[in-house]
gemmi code that builds the backbone of each chain (N, CA, C; Angstrom):
import gemmi

chains = {
    "A": [
        ("UNK", (-63.593, 14.364, 13.941), (-62.328, 15.019, 14.253), (-61.429, 14.064, 15.037)),
        ("UNK", (-60.161, 14.388, 15.084), (-59.197, 13.556, 15.797), (-59.517, 13.537, 17.287)),
        ("UNK", (-59.521, 12.338, 17.855), (-59.726, 12.199, 19.295), (-58.768, 11.147, 19.832)),
        ("UNK", (-58.130, 11.474, 20.938), (-57.236, 10.555, 21.637), (-57.716, 10.481, 23.080)),
        ("UNK", (-57.986, 9.268, 23.538), (-58.517, 9.095, 24.894), (-57.648, 8.094, 25.645)),
        ("UNK", (-56.958, 8.605, 26.659), (-56.118, 7.754, 27.488), (-56.934, 7.118, 28.609)),
        ("UNK", (-56.479, 5.947, 29.042), (-57.088, 5.271, 30.176), (-56.043, 4.372, 30.835)),
        ("UNK", (-56.385, 3.865, 32.010), (-55.496, 2.929, 32.681), (-54.715, 3.498, 33.836)),
        ("UNK", (-54.817, 4.793, 34.052), (-54.102, 5.399, 35.168), (-54.727, 5.030, 36.501)),
        ("UNK", (-54.014, 5.358, 37.558), (-54.513, 5.073, 38.893), (-53.385, 5.116, 39.902)),
        ("UNK", (-53.676, 4.627, 41.095), (-52.685, 4.587, 42.169), (-52.043, 3.204, 42.194)),
        ("UNK", (-50.736, 3.162, 42.215), (-50.015, 1.891, 42.201), (-48.826, 1.984, 43.154)),
        ("UNK", (-48.474, 0.868, 43.763), (-47.349, 0.856, 44.693), (-46.017, 0.844, 43.942)),
        ("UNK", (-44.997, 1.374, 44.559), (-43.665, 1.312, 43.927), (-43.280, -0.117, 43.608)),
        ("UNK", (-42.663, -0.301, 42.448), (-42.228, -1.616, 42.017), (-43.263, -2.390, 41.215)),
        ("UNK", (-44.507, -1.918, 41.255), (-45.565, -2.617, 40.519), (-45.656, -2.127, 39.082)),
        ("UNK", (-46.606, -2.696, 38.341), (-46.764, -2.395, 36.925), (-48.136, -1.804, 36.638)),
        ("UNK", (-48.202, -1.144, 35.483), (-49.453, -0.540, 35.032), (-49.392, -0.444, 33.514)),
        ("UNK", (-50.519, -0.622, 32.848), (-50.548, -0.448, 31.410), (-51.546, 0.640, 31.044)),
        ("UNK", (-51.061, 1.625, 30.321), (-51.906, 2.696, 29.829), (-52.334, 2.404, 28.397)),
        ("UNK", (-53.523, 2.880, 28.066), (-54.031, 2.755, 26.708), (-54.385, 4.135, 26.177)),
        ("UNK", (-54.329, 4.261, 24.863), (-54.730, 5.501, 24.199), (-55.559, 5.095, 22.987)),
        ("UNK", (-56.868, 5.324, 23.074), (-57.764, 4.965, 21.990), (-57.861, 6.128, 21.009)),
        ("UNK", (-57.612, 5.821, 19.748), (-57.603, 6.854, 18.715), (-58.824, 6.742, 17.822)),
        ("UNK", (-59.343, 7.873, 17.427), (-60.452, 7.913, 16.482), (-60.361, 9.180, 15.653)),
        ("UNK", (-61.052, 9.155, 14.512), (-61.070, 10.331, 13.654), (-59.894, 10.404, 12.686)),
        ("UNK", (-59.017, 9.420, 12.736), (-57.903, 9.357, 11.791), (-57.407, 7.907, 11.732)),
        ("UNK", (-56.567, 7.628, 10.780), (-56.049, 6.270, 10.597), (-54.771, 6.109, 11.414)),
        ("UNK", (-54.906, 5.507, 12.585), (-53.785, 5.394, 13.513), (-52.568, 4.760, 12.855)),
        ("UNK", (-52.788, 3.748, 12.022), (-51.680, 2.979, 11.468), (-50.773, 3.810, 10.556)),
        ("UNK", (-51.179, 5.009, 10.232), (-50.381, 5.836, 9.323), (-49.447, 6.791, 10.042)),
        ("UNK", (-49.543, 6.878, 11.373), (-48.822, 7.922, 12.102), (-47.990, 7.381, 13.250)),
        ("UNK", (-46.813, 7.963, 13.395), (-46.045, 7.732, 14.604), (-46.772, 8.349, 15.795)),
        ("UNK", (-46.568, 7.778, 16.973), (-47.254, 8.242, 18.167), (-46.282, 8.321, 19.335)),
        ("UNK", (-46.540, 9.278, 20.210), (-45.671, 9.536, 21.350), (-46.445, 9.459, 22.658)),
        ("UNK", (-45.693, 9.240, 23.731), (-46.174, 9.465, 25.094), (-45.331, 10.586, 25.706)),
        ("UNK", (-46.024, 11.493, 26.363), (-45.393, 12.614, 27.056), (-46.012, 12.669, 28.446)),
        ("UNK", (-45.223, 12.961, 29.446), (-45.778, 13.034, 30.804), (-45.498, 14.375, 31.455)),
        ("UNK", (-46.278, 14.639, 32.500), (-46.161, 15.898, 33.229), (-46.397, 15.632, 34.703)),
        ("UNK", (-45.341, 15.728, 35.480), (-45.468, 15.567, 36.925), (-46.294, 16.725, 37.479)),
        ("UNK", (-46.972, 16.518, 38.608), (-47.841, 17.556, 39.178), (-47.112, 18.887, 39.351)),
        ("UNK", (-47.633, 19.928, 38.734), (-47.060, 21.254, 38.859), (-45.748, 21.470, 38.121)),
        ("UNK", (-45.369, 20.505, 37.291), (-44.080, 20.583, 36.593), (-44.267, 20.713, 35.088)),
        ("UNK", (-43.149, 20.665, 34.366), (-43.170, 20.810, 32.923), (-43.374, 19.490, 32.203)),
        ("UNK", (-43.177, 19.541, 30.900), (-43.429, 18.391, 30.042), (-42.163, 17.569, 29.841)),
        ("UNK", (-42.323, 16.253, 29.850), (-41.193, 15.342, 29.636), (-41.590, 14.300, 28.603)),
        ("UNK", (-40.817, 14.210, 27.552), (-41.053, 13.195, 26.548), (-40.691, 11.826, 27.107)),
        ("UNK", (-41.547, 10.823, 26.826), (-41.370, 9.489, 27.385), (-40.931, 8.476, 26.332)),
        ("UNK", (-41.698, 8.389, 25.239), (-41.426, 7.343, 24.263), (-42.121, 7.655, 22.944)),
        ("UNK", (-41.642, 6.988, 21.895), (-42.246, 7.117, 20.570), (-42.246, 5.751, 19.895)),
        ("UNK", (-43.228, 5.555, 19.023), (-43.298, 4.348, 18.222), (-43.619, 4.739, 16.788)),
        ("UNK", (-42.975, 4.075, 15.847), (-43.212, 4.372, 14.440), (-44.604, 3.901, 14.027)),
        ("UNK", (-45.030, 4.340, 12.859), (-46.397, 4.073, 12.412), (-46.719, 2.583, 12.357)),
        ("UNK", (-45.684, 1.774, 12.025), (-45.919, 0.341, 11.878), (-45.441, -0.466, 13.082)),
        ("UNK", (-44.958, 0.226, 14.104), (-44.499, -0.461, 15.306), (-43.104, -1.033, 15.211)),
        ("UNK", (-42.417, -0.822, 14.123), (-41.114, -1.453, 13.918), (-39.991, -0.757, 14.684)),
        ("UNK", (-40.222, 0.471, 15.116), (-39.185, 1.219, 15.798), (-39.762, 1.900, 17.041)),
        ("UNK", (-39.049, 1.767, 18.160), (-39.433, 2.433, 19.402), (-38.200, 3.116, 20.000)),
        ("UNK", (-38.440, 4.247, 20.608), (-37.372, 4.962, 21.285), (-37.906, 5.453, 22.627)),
        ("UNK", (-36.977, 5.603, 23.597), (-37.387, 5.952, 24.956), (-36.500, 7.035, 25.558)),
        ("UNK", (-37.090, 7.767, 26.475), (-36.308, 8.678, 27.287), (-35.458, 7.898, 28.279)),
        ("UNK", (-34.350, 8.471, 28.699), (-33.425, 7.759, 29.577), (-34.069, 7.367, 30.911)),
        ("UNK", (-34.985, 8.194, 31.410), (-35.564, 7.934, 32.725), (-36.498, 6.720, 32.739)),
        ("UNK", (-36.934, 6.243, 31.579), (-37.860, 5.110, 31.530), (-37.301, 3.919, 30.749)),
        ("UNK", (-36.157, 4.109, 30.134), (-35.588, 3.059, 29.295), (-35.346, 1.802, 30.122)),
        ("UNK", (-35.780, 0.649, 29.576), (-35.627, -0.614, 30.268), (-36.774, -0.948, 31.210)),
        ("UNK", (-37.629, 0.034, 31.486), (-38.768, -0.203, 32.386), (-40.108, -0.065, 31.659)),
        ("UNK", (-40.175, 0.846, 30.688), (-41.416, 1.090, 29.963), (-41.307, 0.511, 28.554)),
        ("UNK", (-42.465, 0.095, 28.031), (-42.526, -0.409, 26.662), (-43.721, 0.207, 25.953)),
        ("UNK", (-43.447, 0.827, 24.820), (-44.514, 1.392, 23.999), (-44.866, 0.387, 22.911)),
        ("UNK", (-46.154, 0.260, 22.641), (-46.602, -0.653, 21.598), (-47.895, -0.115, 21.012)),
        ("UNK", (-48.345, -0.771, 19.961), (-49.576, -0.340, 19.322), (-50.281, -1.528, 18.698)),
        ("UNK", (-51.600, -1.437, 18.630), (-52.407, -2.415, 17.915), (-53.227, -1.623, 16.908)),
        ("UNK", (-52.733, -1.554, 15.708), (-53.398, -0.730, 14.699), (-54.780, -1.261, 14.346)),
        ("UNK", (-54.975, -2.553, 14.506), (-56.287, -3.121, 14.204), (-57.333, -2.668, 15.223)),
        ("UNK", (-56.863, -2.273, 16.414), (-57.762, -1.784, 17.467), (-57.669, -0.271, 17.631)),
        ("UNK", (-56.883, 0.362, 16.765), (-56.695, 1.826, 16.856), (-56.264, 2.254, 18.253)),
        ("UNK", (-55.354, 1.507, 18.829), (-54.964, 1.756, 20.219), (-53.449, 1.725, 20.386)),
        ("UNK", (-52.982, 2.685, 21.166), (-51.579, 2.803, 21.560), (-51.479, 2.393, 23.022)),
        ("UNK", (-50.340, 1.804, 23.392), (-50.161, 1.348, 24.764), (-48.845, 1.842, 25.344)),
        ("UNK", (-48.834, 1.872, 26.689), (-47.572, 2.099, 27.396), (-47.567, 1.152, 28.594)),
        ("UNK", (-46.725, 0.134, 28.513), (-46.543, -0.796, 29.619), (-45.463, -0.236, 30.536)),
        ("UNK", (-45.833, -0.019, 31.790), (-44.911, 0.586, 32.742), (-44.610, -0.412, 33.858)),
        ("UNK", (-43.371, -0.838, 33.941), (-42.933, -1.788, 34.968), (-42.000, -1.108, 35.960)),
        ("UNK", (-41.816, -1.768, 37.095), (-40.887, -1.259, 38.126), (-41.115, 0.225, 38.401)),
        ("UNK", (-42.358, 0.565, 38.639), (-42.703, 1.974, 38.815), (-42.068, 2.573, 40.067)),
        ("UNK", (-41.727, 3.844, 39.931), (-41.090, 4.595, 41.003), (-41.939, 5.818, 41.344)),
        ("UNK", (-41.696, 6.386, 42.497), (-42.444, 7.581, 42.895), (-42.280, 8.697, 41.870)),
        ("UNK", (-41.102, 8.800, 41.284), (-40.846, 9.868, 40.316), (-41.540, 9.665, 38.968)),
        ("UNK", (-42.216, 8.532, 38.807), (-43.028, 8.314, 37.604), (-44.429, 8.905, 37.762)),
        ("UNK", (-44.734, 9.407, 38.946), (-46.037, 10.033, 39.175), (-46.212, 11.227, 38.252)),
        ("UNK", (-47.267, 11.182, 37.443), (-47.470, 12.219, 36.430), (-48.782, 11.983, 35.699)),
        ("UNK", (-49.204, 13.006, 34.977), (-50.238, 12.828, 33.967), (-49.539, 12.377, 32.690)),
        ("UNK", (-50.045, 11.308, 32.108), (-49.466, 10.762, 30.889), (-50.379, 11.095, 29.708)),
        ("UNK", (-49.791, 11.738, 28.701), (-50.509, 12.099, 27.504), (-50.016, 11.265, 26.322)),
        ("UNK", (-50.936, 10.848, 25.472), (-50.520, 10.358, 24.171), (-50.655, 11.521, 23.192)),
        ("UNK", (-49.794, 11.524, 22.194), (-49.763, 12.649, 21.260), (-49.445, 12.150, 19.862)),
        ("UNK", (-50.070, 12.787, 18.906), (-49.953, 12.404, 17.509), (-49.110, 13.443, 16.755)),
        ("UNK", (-48.386, 12.975, 15.750), (-47.686, 13.892, 14.859), (-48.554, 14.136, 13.623)),
        ("UNK", (-48.330, 15.242, 12.917), (-49.248, 15.612, 11.840), (-48.979, 14.972, 10.488)),
        ("UNK", (-47.801, 14.339, 10.351), (-47.455, 13.832, 9.033), (-47.115, 12.349, 9.110)),
        ("UNK", (-47.274, 11.702, 7.995), (-46.910, 10.296, 7.897), (-45.407, 10.178, 7.656)),
        ("UNK", (-44.939, 8.994, 7.543), (-43.557, 8.652, 7.170), (-42.552, 8.806, 8.321)),
        ("UNK", (-42.747, 9.781, 9.190), (-41.770, 9.974, 10.252), (-42.480, 10.398, 11.534)),
        ("UNK", (-41.771, 10.249, 12.673), (-42.370, 10.721, 13.931), (-41.644, 11.939, 14.483)),
        ("UNK", (-40.703, 12.478, 13.745), (-39.930, 13.636, 14.202), (-40.605, 14.927, 13.763)),
        ("UNK", (-41.727, 15.192, 14.416), (-42.491, 16.401, 14.148), (-43.070, 16.918, 15.444)),
        ("UNK", (-43.686, 18.090, 15.369), (-44.411, 18.585, 16.527), (-45.654, 17.719, 16.745)),
        ("UNK", (-46.327, 17.968, 17.846), (-47.529, 17.209, 18.181), (-48.756, 18.051, 17.829)),
        ("UNK", (-49.575, 17.550, 16.924), (-50.736, 18.334, 16.517), (-51.999, 17.978, 17.278)),
        ("UNK", (-51.993, 16.856, 17.971), (-53.143, 16.464, 18.787), (-52.658, 15.729, 20.034)),
        ("UNK", (-53.288, 16.057, 21.153), (-52.990, 15.438, 22.432), (-54.273, 14.877, 23.031)),
        ("UNK", (-54.128, 13.811, 23.796), (-55.245, 13.355, 24.594), (-55.401, 14.233, 25.830)),
        ("UNK", (-56.407, 13.925, 26.628), (-56.657, 14.689, 27.856), (-55.752, 14.237, 29.006)),
        ("UNK", (-55.145, 13.076, 28.842), (-54.205, 12.596, 29.848), (-54.844, 11.668, 30.869)),
        ("UNK", (-54.006, 10.820, 31.466), (-54.437, 9.945, 32.545), (-53.398, 10.027, 33.658)),
        ("UNK", (-53.858, 10.148, 34.881), (-52.970, 10.375, 36.020), (-52.497, 9.051, 36.601)),
        ("UNK", (-51.196, 8.925, 36.727), (-50.577, 7.773, 37.384), (-49.924, 8.265, 38.668)),
        ("UNK", (-50.302, 7.661, 39.766), (-49.726, 8.015, 41.062), (-49.043, 6.781, 41.633)),
        ("UNK", (-47.751, 6.909, 41.865), (-46.977, 5.799, 42.428), (-46.704, 6.119, 43.893)),
        ("UNK", (-47.345, 5.357, 44.759), (-47.251, 5.646, 46.184), (-47.582, 4.395, 46.996)),
        ("UNK", (-46.913, 4.259, 48.115), (-47.195, 3.120, 48.996), (-48.291, 3.463, 49.990)),
    ],
    "B": [
        ("UNK", (-28.106, 15.288, 24.698), (-29.479, 15.787, 24.682), (-29.470, 17.289, 24.420)),
        ("UNK", (-30.462, 17.769, 23.689), (-30.602, 19.202, 23.446), (-31.353, 19.829, 24.619)),
        ("UNK", (-30.719, 20.802, 25.243), (-31.323, 21.490, 26.381), (-32.038, 22.742, 25.867)),
        ("UNK", (-33.284, 22.896, 26.294), (-34.101, 24.039, 25.900), (-34.267, 24.950, 27.115)),
        ("UNK", (-33.834, 26.184, 26.968), (-33.888, 27.129, 28.083), (-34.835, 28.270, 27.741)),
        ("UNK", (-35.899, 28.382, 28.498), (-36.881, 29.437, 28.288), (-36.680, 30.573, 29.269)),
        ("UNK", (-37.010, 31.772, 28.815), (-37.010, 32.926, 29.708), (-38.085, 33.911, 29.264)),
        ("UNK", (-38.689, 34.643, 30.221), (-38.546, 34.439, 31.662), (-39.359, 33.237, 32.120)),
        ("UNK", (-39.273, 32.919, 33.407), (-40.109, 31.855, 33.963), (-41.566, 32.283, 34.015)),
        ("UNK", (-41.773, 33.570, 34.240), (-43.125, 34.102, 34.273), (-43.093, 35.569, 33.877)),
        ("UNK", (-44.217, 36.047, 33.375), (-44.332, 37.474, 33.086), (-45.780, 37.902, 33.203)),
        ("UNK", (-45.942, 39.135, 33.652), (-47.259, 39.738, 33.803), (-47.344, 40.921, 32.845)),
        ("UNK", (-48.348, 40.886, 32.007), (-48.499, 41.891, 30.959), (-49.919, 42.469, 31.022)),
        ("UNK", (-50.035, 43.740, 30.773), (-51.356, 44.361, 30.761), (-52.129, 43.937, 29.522)),
        ("UNK", (-53.440, 43.900, 29.654), (-54.281, 43.575, 28.514), (-53.979, 44.519, 27.350)),
        ("UNK", (-53.820, 43.935, 26.158), (-53.537, 44.731, 24.978), (-52.066, 45.014, 24.739)),
        ("UNK", (-51.234, 44.663, 25.706), (-49.803, 44.888, 25.555), (-49.111, 43.648, 24.988)),
        ("UNK", (-47.847, 43.818, 24.635), (-47.088, 42.739, 24.012), (-46.433, 41.857, 25.059)),
        ("UNK", (-46.465, 40.538, 24.786), (-45.752, 39.573, 25.611), (-44.728, 38.858, 24.745)),
        ("UNK", (-43.515, 38.735, 25.271), (-42.431, 38.105, 24.526), (-41.780, 37.011, 25.364)),
        ("UNK", (-41.704, 35.830, 24.788), (-41.103, 34.676, 25.454), (-39.928, 34.196, 24.613)),
        ("UNK", (-38.825, 33.933, 25.291), (-37.619, 33.505, 24.600), (-37.303, 32.041, 24.873)),
        ("UNK", (-36.678, 31.422, 23.909), (-36.289, 30.019, 24.029), (-34.943, 29.840, 23.334)),
        ("UNK", (-34.020, 29.244, 24.055), (-32.685, 29.022, 23.498), (-32.365, 27.540, 23.574)),
        ("UNK", (-31.870, 26.998, 22.474), (-31.505, 25.590, 22.435), (-29.989, 25.436, 22.511)),
        ("UNK", (-29.544, 24.320, 23.080), (-28.109, 24.100, 23.252), (-27.421, 23.682, 21.950)),
        ("UNK", (-28.223, 23.314, 20.951), (-27.696, 22.992, 19.625), (-28.637, 23.584, 18.574)),
        ("UNK", (-28.110, 23.809, 17.397), (-28.938, 24.350, 16.332), (-30.074, 23.401, 15.980)),
        ("UNK", (-31.246, 23.985, 15.773), (-32.426, 23.212, 15.372), (-32.718, 23.357, 13.887)),
        ("UNK", (-31.822, 23.989, 13.177), (-31.991, 24.206, 11.749), (-31.433, 23.024, 10.970)),
        ("UNK", (-32.309, 22.383, 10.224), (-31.926, 21.249, 9.391), (-31.679, 21.780, 7.981)),
        ("UNK", (-30.445, 21.790, 7.582), (-30.065, 22.443, 6.336), (-30.740, 21.899, 5.074)),
        ("UNK", (-30.907, 20.588, 4.941), (-31.491, 20.076, 3.687), (-32.876, 20.650, 3.362)),
        ("UNK", (-33.673, 20.973, 4.369), (-34.988, 21.547, 4.092), (-35.141, 22.967, 4.654)),
        ("UNK", (-34.074, 23.477, 5.261), (-34.067, 24.844, 5.794), (-35.209, 25.082, 6.798)),
        ("UNK", (-35.493, 24.060, 7.579), (-36.555, 24.202, 8.584), (-35.959, 24.110, 9.986)),
        ("UNK", (-36.506, 24.920, 10.882), (-36.153, 24.853, 12.290), (-37.151, 23.959, 12.999)),
        ("UNK", (-36.643, 22.916, 13.655), (-37.500, 21.914, 14.274), (-37.887, 22.362, 15.688)),
        ("UNK", (-38.706, 23.410, 15.725), (-39.057, 24.061, 16.977), (-40.545, 24.381, 16.979)),
        ("UNK", (-41.213, 23.965, 18.054), (-42.627, 24.257, 18.195), (-42.908, 24.976, 19.499)),
        ("UNK", (-44.059, 25.632, 19.567), (-44.539, 26.302, 20.774), (-45.924, 25.762, 21.125)),
        ("UNK", (-46.125, 25.522, 22.421), (-47.399, 25.021, 22.908), (-47.945, 25.949, 23.985)),
        ("UNK", (-49.259, 25.999, 24.034), (-49.974, 26.730, 25.076), (-50.699, 25.714, 25.942)),
        ("UNK", (-50.557, 25.833, 27.248), (-51.269, 24.940, 28.156), (-52.027, 25.743, 29.203)),
        ("UNK", (-53.330, 25.581, 29.197), (-54.174, 26.212, 30.198), (-54.434, 25.217, 31.326)),
        ("UNK", (-54.751, 25.713, 32.524), (-54.928, 24.812, 33.679), (-55.928, 23.697, 33.406)),
        ("UNK", (-55.520, 22.466, 33.746), (-56.400, 21.320, 33.595), (-56.583, 20.830, 32.177)),
        ("UNK", (-55.820, 21.397, 31.243), (-55.948, 21.009, 29.842), (-54.617, 20.475, 29.318)),
        ("UNK", (-54.669, 19.682, 28.251), (-53.411, 19.273, 27.619), (-52.816, 20.440, 26.841)),
        ("UNK", (-51.536, 20.352, 26.520), (-50.933, 21.393, 25.673), (-51.617, 21.430, 24.302)),
        ("UNK", (-51.503, 22.598, 23.688), (-52.064, 22.797, 22.349), (-50.997, 23.496, 21.509)),
        ("UNK", (-50.733, 22.975, 20.326), (-49.706, 23.591, 19.486), (-50.221, 24.923, 18.941)),
        ("UNK", (-49.359, 25.947, 18.987), (-49.725, 27.230, 18.412), (-48.791, 27.631, 17.278)),
        ("UNK", (-47.551, 27.196, 17.337), (-46.568, 27.477, 16.296), (-45.702, 26.234, 16.097)),
        ("UNK", (-45.364, 25.936, 14.841), (-44.413, 24.873, 14.538), (-43.490, 25.344, 13.422)),
        ("UNK", (-42.454, 24.590, 13.173), (-41.378, 25.040, 12.263), (-40.923, 26.465, 12.627)),
        ("UNK", (-40.956, 26.750, 13.891), (-40.508, 28.002, 14.500), (-41.384, 29.210, 14.195)),
        ("UNK", (-42.060, 29.226, 13.058), (-42.794, 30.434, 12.687), (-44.111, 30.176, 11.969)),
        ("UNK", (-44.508, 28.928, 11.820), (-45.773, 28.607, 11.152), (-46.881, 28.513, 12.182)),
        ("UNK", (-47.852, 29.379, 12.061), (-48.962, 29.391, 13.011), (-49.918, 28.242, 12.703)),
        ("UNK", (-50.323, 27.525, 13.753), (-51.283, 26.441, 13.585), (-52.625, 27.011, 13.126)),
        ("UNK", (-53.337, 26.235, 12.312), (-54.649, 26.649, 11.845), (-55.571, 26.972, 13.016)),
        ("UNK", (-56.250, 28.101, 12.916), (-57.186, 28.494, 13.967), (-56.586, 29.324, 15.088)),
        ("UNK", (-55.277, 29.441, 15.104), (-54.621, 30.232, 16.153), (-54.674, 31.713, 15.753)),
        ("UNK", (-55.069, 32.572, 16.671), (-55.178, 34.004, 16.325), (-53.850, 34.583, 15.844)),
        ("UNK", (-53.936, 35.546, 14.935), (-52.704, 36.073, 14.349), (-51.931, 37.001, 15.292)),
        ("UNK", (-52.436, 37.198, 16.495), (-51.633, 37.951, 17.483), (-50.463, 37.102, 17.992)),
        ("UNK", (-50.515, 35.788, 17.739), (-49.408, 34.903, 18.093), (-48.452, 34.801, 16.903)),
        ("UNK", (-47.164, 34.971, 17.159), (-46.186, 34.795, 16.100), (-44.899, 34.230, 16.671)),
        ("UNK", (-44.260, 33.395, 15.869), (-42.991, 32.813, 16.255), (-41.894, 33.280, 15.318)),
        ("UNK", (-40.705, 33.438, 15.861), (-39.572, 33.874, 15.058), (-38.303, 33.230, 15.582)),
        ("UNK", (-37.218, 33.424, 14.827), (-35.915, 32.911, 15.238), (-35.433, 31.785, 14.347)),
        ("UNK", (-34.170, 31.455, 14.526), (-33.556, 30.387, 13.747), (-32.284, 29.922, 14.445)),
        ("UNK", (-31.939, 28.666, 14.178), (-30.709, 28.137, 14.766), (-30.891, 27.749, 16.215)),
        ("UNK", (-30.465, 28.625, 17.105), (-30.560, 28.324, 18.539), (-31.407, 29.310, 19.337)),
        ("UNK", (-31.852, 30.375, 18.723), (-32.593, 31.404, 19.454), (-33.960, 31.664, 18.825)),
        ("UNK", (-34.987, 31.547, 19.658), (-36.355, 31.623, 19.171), (-37.196, 32.492, 20.103)),
        ("UNK", (-38.265, 33.034, 19.537), (-39.149, 33.923, 20.293), (-40.590, 33.647, 19.929)),
        ("UNK", (-41.439, 33.642, 20.958), (-42.889, 33.637, 20.760), (-43.394, 34.996, 21.227)),
        ("UNK", (-44.150, 35.647, 20.352), (-44.689, 36.966, 20.674), (-46.204, 36.938, 20.617)),
        ("UNK", (-46.812, 37.484, 21.665), (-48.254, 37.742, 21.660), (-48.374, 39.248, 21.525)),
        ("UNK", (-48.868, 39.702, 20.389), (-48.776, 41.140, 20.083), (-49.697, 41.991, 20.936)),
        ("UNK", (-50.844, 41.452, 21.305), (-51.816, 42.200, 22.096), (-52.503, 41.207, 23.030)),
        ("UNK", (-52.016, 41.126, 24.241), (-52.459, 40.080, 25.164), (-53.944, 40.184, 25.472)),
        ("UNK", (-54.627, 39.049, 25.352), (-56.036, 38.947, 25.708), (-56.184, 38.082, 26.955)),
        ("UNK", (-57.307, 38.200, 27.619), (-57.524, 37.452, 28.865), (-57.409, 35.947, 28.642)),
        ("UNK", (-57.851, 35.493, 27.479), (-57.832, 34.050, 27.205), (-56.434, 33.513, 26.901)),
        ("UNK", (-55.448, 34.394, 26.851), (-54.074, 33.966, 26.580), (-53.319, 33.587, 27.862)),
        ("UNK", (-53.958, 33.787, 28.999), (-53.325, 33.388, 30.260), (-53.112, 31.877, 30.242)),
        ("UNK", (-51.855, 31.481, 30.372), (-51.495, 30.071, 30.201), (-49.999, 29.924, 30.473)),
        ("UNK", (-49.549, 28.677, 30.414), (-48.114, 28.392, 30.414), (-47.731, 28.019, 28.978)),
        ("UNK", (-46.625, 28.581, 28.518), (-46.158, 28.345, 27.156), (-44.842, 27.570, 27.195)),
        ("UNK", (-44.755, 26.557, 26.339), (-43.564, 25.715, 26.267), (-42.991, 25.721, 24.857)),
        ("UNK", (-41.675, 25.802, 24.754), (-41.039, 25.514, 23.474), (-40.627, 24.046, 23.467)),
        ("UNK", (-40.444, 23.518, 22.282), (-40.232, 22.076, 22.117), (-39.362, 21.848, 20.894)),
        ("UNK", (-38.279, 21.082, 21.064), (-37.457, 20.747, 19.905), (-37.766, 19.325, 19.461)),
        ("UNK", (-37.946, 19.165, 18.166), (-38.168, 17.833, 17.606), (-37.105, 17.527, 16.555)),
        ("UNK", (-35.934, 18.126, 16.769), (-34.808, 17.926, 15.855), (-34.138, 16.576, 16.090)),
        ("UNK", (-34.023, 16.205, 17.365), (-33.375, 14.937, 17.659), (-33.918, 14.333, 18.942)),
        ("UNK", (-33.761, 13.014, 19.048), (-34.180, 12.320, 20.260), (-33.063, 12.382, 21.294)),
        ("UNK", (-33.387, 12.497, 22.586), (-34.765, 12.581, 23.108), (-35.376, 13.950, 22.825)),
        ("UNK", (-36.646, 13.970, 22.458), (-37.344, 15.237, 22.320), (-37.321, 15.945, 23.669)),
        ("UNK", (-37.168, 17.249, 23.640), (-37.090, 17.993, 24.886), (-37.928, 19.262, 24.811)),
        ("UNK", (-38.298, 19.729, 25.992), (-39.122, 20.916, 26.140), (-38.397, 21.951, 26.997)),
        ("UNK", (-38.750, 23.205, 26.790), (-38.325, 24.223, 27.724), (-39.103, 24.084, 29.021)),
        ("UNK", (-38.651, 24.801, 30.038), (-39.251, 24.671, 31.354), (-40.605, 25.349, 31.504)),
        ("UNK", (-40.995, 26.120, 30.513), (-42.294, 26.782, 30.558), (-42.208, 28.232, 30.999)),
        ("UNK", (-43.107, 29.041, 30.467), (-43.244, 30.445, 30.856), (-44.700, 30.702, 31.180)),
        ("UNK", (-44.957, 31.142, 32.393), (-46.325, 31.426, 32.829), (-46.654, 32.868, 32.483)),
        ("UNK", (-47.709, 33.062, 31.705), (-48.136, 34.401, 31.302), (-49.408, 34.764, 32.060)),
        ("UNK", (-49.352, 35.906, 32.721), (-50.476, 36.379, 33.512), (-50.825, 37.807, 33.117)),
        ("UNK", (-51.975, 38.255, 33.599), (-52.429, 39.622, 33.362), (-51.939, 40.504, 34.505)),
        ("UNK", (-51.373, 41.652, 34.128), (-50.917, 42.608, 35.146), (-52.099, 43.434, 35.640)),
    ],
}
model = gemmi.Model(1)
for chain_id, residues in chains.items():
    chain = gemmi.Chain(chain_id)
    for i, (resn, *xyz) in enumerate(residues, 1):
        res = gemmi.Residue()
        res.name, res.seqid = resn, gemmi.SeqId(i, " ")
        for name, pos in zip(("N", "CA", "C"), xyz):
            atom = gemmi.Atom()
            atom.name, atom.element = name, gemmi.Element(name[0])
            atom.pos, atom.b_iso = gemmi.Position(*pos), 0.0
            res.add_atom(atom)
        chain.add_residue(res)
    model.add_chain(chain)
structure = gemmi.Structure()
structure.add_model(model)
structure.setup_entities()
């Protein structure tokens, strides 16, 4: 079955960097667009970024644009989120999420990982 | 950006009774070429990731009990739980995937009265 496992979260000081990973199994990662979504403690869901199935197109939410970079290594079945210049307001659980269809990433999310917690604090 | 407004923020319903959650989008989510509304509903239980229960506004995800139903079109949508069960206690989010940035409603917490 489809499994998404995030890793790389932790406590980091403001201004520093962190890279999250999302290991995919149970499906062919290279065929699907993938998203990152975050959730601050006790808050709602916020879309962060998306990458097309082949990595040729990336889009970002305004709050992370210019600081975060989404990428993928289809040969390793892994999605990444490079987070630079971290701020306290980036503190959240970060989820990777898959769309159910090929060809496009503009769909609902049919599978989510369990999430990894990033805490930005001095 | 498309703003998604959910109501109410929370509701308490007796077991076996109906729960209704509303979601309004600031722009139409209906894509005319395929006549589909780009609107999904998710259920999130404490300590768990969200889980899709409805997509295309009214298509129930496989395995989701038929007491869950989605309706609406354009800018106004509803998620209905026809007979609330204890395991339905959760926060429910609507989500538009019509245009970037993707956006979510603020969530509705459903509890047992």
